C-alpha positions in Angstrom: -173.5 54.4 -3.1 -170.9 52.3 -1.2 -171.9 48.9 0.2 -172.1 49.0 4.0 -171.5 46.3 6.6 -175.3 46.5 7.2 -175.9 45.8 3.6 -173.7 42.7 3.7 -175.4 41.6 6.9 -178.9 42.0 5.3 -177.8 40.1 2.2 -176.4 37.2 4.3 -179.5 37.1 6.4 -181.9 37.3 3.4 -180.1 34.4 1.6 -179.3 32.5 4.8 -175.6 32.7 4.3 -174.3 31.5 7.6 -170.8 30.4 6.6 -167.8 32.2 5.1 -167.5 30.9 1.5 -164.2 29.1 2.3 -166.0 27.1 5.0 -168.9 26.1 2.9 -169.5 22.6 1.5 -169.7 22.6 -2.2 -173.4 21.7 -2.1 -174.1 24.7 0.1 -172.3 27.0 -2.3 -174.1 25.5 -5.2 -177.4 26.1 -3.5 -176.6 29.7 -3.1 -175.7 30.0 -6.7 -178.9 28.4 -7.7 -180.8 30.8 -5.4 -179.1 33.7 -7.2 -177.5 34.8 -4.0 -174.5 36.3 -5.8 -175.7 37.0 -9.4 -179.0 37.3 -11.1 -180.4 38.1 -14.6 -182.5 41.2 -14.7 -185.5 42.0 -16.9 -183.2 42.9 -19.8 -181.2 39.7 -19.4 -178.2 41.6 -18.0 -176.2 39.7 -15.4 -175.9 41.7 -12.2 -174.1 41.3 -8.9 -176.8 40.9 -6.3 -175.2 43.0 -3.6 -174.1 46.0 -5.6 -176.7 45.5 -8.4 -173.9 46.4 -10.8 -174.2 44.8 -14.3 -171.3 42.6 -15.0 -172.4 41.3 -18.5 -175.0 42.7 -20.8 -174.7 40.3 -23.7 -173.3 36.8 -24.6 -170.0 38.1 -25.8 -169.4 40.0 -22.5 -170.5 36.8 -20.6 -168.0 34.7 -22.7 -165.2 37.3 -22.0 -166.1 37.3 -18.2 -165.9 33.5 -18.1 -162.6 33.5 -20.0 -161.3 36.1 -17.5 -162.5 34.1 -14.5 -160.8 31.0 -15.9 -157.4 32.8 -15.5 -157.9 32.7 -11.7 -158.3 28.9 -11.6 -154.6 28.2 -11.2 -154.4 30.7 -8.3 -157.0 28.9 -6.3 -156.3 25.9 -4.0 -157.9 22.6 -4.8 -161.1 21.9 -2.8 -160.2 21.1 0.7 -161.6 17.8 2.0 -163.8 19.6 4.5 -165.7 21.3 1.7 -166.4 18.2 -0.4 -169.7 16.5 0.0 
């Protein structure tokens, strides 16, 4: 089932996400990560995306591959703007 605009609004309301990620202070983003606002581990230990509930890693090897894959994006991102630093 596709994610709707209402699903996104409900998710943001539930986790009290009031800013676009690019406008968040690092501490605010970290709090959301710690609240599992984006990812969580289910009863089987699978890591799932909160909004879609899709599993993104089901074992340590997959998690390591995911982390390795995400590292490839590091050079594509800008450094943290001053306004986001705490």
